[in-house]
Steps between C-alpha positions, in 0.01 A plus 500: 500500500491125553481474884509192724313529831551237768230443763256588221203323664541676835332813624771743384618298203161475331451875544839570343433262206172674436648850521789411265266342246283807506808711422575293193777276632519130415499314829607150598371410847675232705351335809465170679127511439298610194319835525134489604428776250758506223575846360403514130808505283738380771686169478549278804762248609375288790763329713768544761768759423747246637431287194585766242793392280800717424433733207135394484392539135148599612654815651744579218315815386442640850642853533402568862420295806285579802589236759209516745455132590604417857411308809412702810533343847631612836513151640856363544373154405462631142867598460575235238186585302583871515855438374367286213221733395670839549870432449547197280202589279649846445830344390311261270303784343819698436654199333182436299513839331876483441566569133153642444407855401475611864634846571301582818428296814272614780486311831221525752668509839380594848549731793571181697863540390540794746275385682233764532375377837840565663645803323841644582375845395191658349367576252621177341652550157719308257817586694373331815726204584368157409481308826232236443371311802297233319577236241256679272692826533831320444365327191409841354850638572652203314256546208604865481865400480433248222324767294778757560758235393300414189479865405874549532594188306234528225500879463131520595330796656373361828253640752426367847163622624460463873125481544310648789216288638259455206128498558189466285266762654208265449654249739527735801153415636519129417564300814608206283782699341845354571644844581204713605314247714753486786605860448156661547251247641503426873373148438785415261777660706474260792681206337790723393547647847466157667771360274725794599439435869332840561262376771382847598386580146329160472311560823381841374367349177361161609145628533509595129595151380177456303445867409588599146334841550767661721820660382823552696610852597863411564752694710852410612585476869779756453255755361628480142236465229454162337588613150647365179526574130203363307476523125195407292554223247407738215772748611757224537411376153549850359845520663608162356388608148694827543813303595467275193454794267758730664831597342716446809838331443725289720358374826241695697330423833166675546256491789146482368259622764236757596557871557447448872456212740153397615403509867309169523298619797380810312425290190299247704301783659414642159412157360273425796323837474444463126381138524298526822723257691601494864849558635715387793816670622797270549855567615765306310863437598783709356558230238192629313607696190567871532705627212506756219651465156613727219395473137719796386714281276200348328366847432837625371597205281164364391258790529301285743193661660262293713136579423304304761501678838346393830161644412488301177612187685203542734253568215609195303507278813141590590380454142661156481348397837155607385545304176603189692203526734267539198655189346635688202 
């Protein structure tokens, strides 16, 4: 197929472009920035999706779209930017492929539409009510509605994939990682907890401010595990490819996540043991994540099967840390 992939220069997008090219598809990647390592055989359109014209001739032969480009922020000050990047850009993309060969449209959405951190019931699945509590979550709800509308009016097969938290295993033991640093390293957690006004947690961690060799063993003050759905980038990529190549019709909403949630305290303990790092126990407030999700629908409709379990996450994380320390 001729497939357009937005967000093609990002972590997930570049992985999807590479996987699709390897499977013989012709790929057009769209992103605000050019790819650092272009995939051989892929074409690229560099620019803002907001600037795409109606019925863009460059996309005339596109048969399927994977819309993965988005802005992520939980800061209310970014509400306008989130609306522009996640809502208006989705509308512009839909209009840009109007009249093209498109017959399938896949949207990368998020568990923030529920939201996962404040579930009404568990395990969270596609029937869970959408009750977003952030502008980011709301922007994803609106993007979902635009895609559903486009499918109905253009007779496209549309798929909304609600992604679990996505993680490159190699980043887990990198204190500089945007996601993993404050999630696992005591030194990098302090700023996050200070911003949230959690003075007790800050006090417990202040002595580790300059220590990038100590991992957090997190617990919640109500006794619930600090747990969440974590999916390796490679597994998420496989799920997106399955959605693009599937034969579903109409409009489908599918949660793309792991077989079971990850207890972050257990994972941190295993990472520390494997890498020879220290640990510190910390009790977090009940706002810390503690949820489970279901991937039954992804298994049923797409044949999705995650392949990277917690043990493989640890193995790859330690290997990547050793490579960084060796300067590789």
